[in-house]
C-alpha positions as CSV (number, residue, x, y, z in Angstrom):
1,Q,73.7,122.7,163.0
2,V,70.8,123.5,165.4
3,Q,67.2,122.3,165.1
4,L,64.5,124.3,166.6
5,V,60.9,122.9,167.1
6,E,58.2,125.3,168.4
7,S,55.0,124.2,170.1
8,G,52.1,125.6,172.2
9,G,50.4,127.9,169.6
10,G,46.6,127.9,169.3
11,L,43.4,129.9,169.4
12,V,42.7,132.1,172.5
13,Q,40.3,134.8,173.3
14,A,41.6,138.3,174.0
15,G,42.9,138.7,177.5
16,G,43.9,135.1,177.6
17,S,47.3,133.5,177.9
18,L,49.5,131.0,176.1
19,R,52.9,129.6,176.6
20,L,55.1,128.7,173.6
21,S,58.0,126.3,173.8
22,C,61.0,125.9,171.5
23,A,63.0,122.8,171.9
24,A,66.5,122.9,170.6
25,S,68.9,120.1,169.6
26,G,72.1,119.7,167.8
27,R,74.7,121.8,169.4
28,T,75.7,123.1,172.9
29,F,72.5,125.0,173.8
30,S,73.9,127.1,176.6
31,N,76.2,129.2,174.4
32,Y,73.4,130.4,172.2
33,A,71.1,133.5,172.5
34,M,67.5,132.4,171.8
35,G,64.8,134.7,170.4
36,W,61.2,134.9,169.4
37,F,60.0,136.7,166.4
38,R,56.5,136.8,164.7
39,Q,55.1,137.5,161.4
40,A,51.5,138.5,160.7
41,P,49.9,138.1,157.2
42,G,51.2,140.7,154.9
43,K,53.7,142.1,157.4
44,E,57.4,141.7,157.9
45,R,58.9,139.4,160.6
46,E,59.2,141.4,163.8
47,F,61.2,141.0,167.0
48,V,59.3,139.9,170.1
49,A,61.9,138.9,172.7
50,A,65.4,137.5,173.3
51,I,67.4,136.0,176.1
52,K,71.1,135.6,176.5
53,W,72.7,132.2,177.2
54,S,72.9,132.7,180.9
55,G,69.2,133.8,181.3
56,S,70.2,137.0,183.1
57,N,69.7,139.3,180.0
58,T,66.3,139.6,178.4
59,Y,65.1,141.9,175.8
60,Y,61.5,142.8,174.6
61,A,59.7,144.7,171.9
62,D,57.8,147.6,173.3
63,S,54.6,146.1,172.0
64,V,54.9,143.1,174.3
65,E,56.9,144.6,177.3
66,G,55.1,143.8,180.5
67,R,52.8,141.2,179.0
68,F,55.3,138.5,177.6
69,T,58.1,136.8,179.4
70,I,60.9,134.9,177.8
71,S,62.8,132.2,179.8
72,R,64.9,129.2,179.2
73,D,65.9,125.9,180.7
74,N,69.4,125.0,179.6
75,A,69.1,121.5,181.1
76,K,66.1,120.8,178.9
77,T,67.5,122.9,176.0
78,T,64.2,124.6,175.8
79,V,63.2,128.3,175.6
80,Y,59.7,129.5,176.6
81,L,57.5,132.6,175.8
82,Q,54.8,133.2,178.3
83,M,52.2,135.4,176.7
84,N,49.6,137.0,179.0
85,S,47.0,139.7,178.3
86,L,46.9,138.7,174.6
87,K,45.5,141.1,172.1
88,P,44.1,140.4,168.6
89,E,47.1,142.3,167.2
90,D,49.4,139.5,168.7
91,T,47.9,137.1,166.1
92,A,50.9,135.8,164.1
93,V,53.1,132.9,163.3
94,Y,55.6,132.8,166.0
95,Y,59.2,131.7,165.3
96,C,62.0,130.7,167.5
97,A,65.6,131.6,166.6
98,A,69.0,130.8,167.9
99,D,72.4,132.4,167.4
100,R,75.8,131.7,169.0
101,T,77.4,135.0,168.2
102,K,74.6,136.8,169.8
103,G,74.8,134.6,172.8
104,L,78.4,135.7,173.4
105,S,77.8,139.3,172.7
106,Y,77.1,142.2,175.0
107,A,74.9,144.6,173.1
108,S,71.7,146.7,173.2
109,R,68.1,145.5,172.3
110,G,68.5,146.8,168.8
111,Y,71.3,144.1,168.1
112,Y,69.2,141.3,169.1
113,S,66.0,142.6,167.4
114,R,67.6,142.3,163.9
115,P,66.3,139.3,162.2
116,D,69.8,138.0,161.2
117,W,69.8,135.0,163.5
118,D,71.6,131.8,162.4
119,Y,68.9,129.2,163.0
120,W,65.1,129.4,162.8
121,G,62.2,127.0,163.6
122,Q,59.3,126.2,161.4
123,G,56.8,128.5,163.4
124,T,53.7,128.0,165.4
125,Q,50.3,129.7,164.8
126,V,48.9,132.0,167.6
127,T,45.5,133.4,166.9
128,V,43.8,135.8,169.3
129,S,40.1,136.4,168.8
130,S,38.3,139.6,169.9
């Protein structure tokens, strides 16, 4: 079992920045791929970014490419999402996810963007005002 706890959400003006953190516990963190998804009111959960266990492979949704950066610190068993140049359409609950099979796989972005991850956090709210 893997427990995931997100933090760092909040209210920010358009153009501003936030850094989300996701602390993992319970299993060997370094074997797992880690991902971020988000869900706005009335919309389906959508992929934001993912990172392989080594940190050398990252994947981003087109909507956040160039503005968001995913990273991980395996020693701290924490994954981060640095969000810059935020837009009102980035407003959503952001969820952290973990999956061991995805961590050991070699695949395209489409594989990691599917919401079929094994473990999920409780989410953190990000609100971007215009």
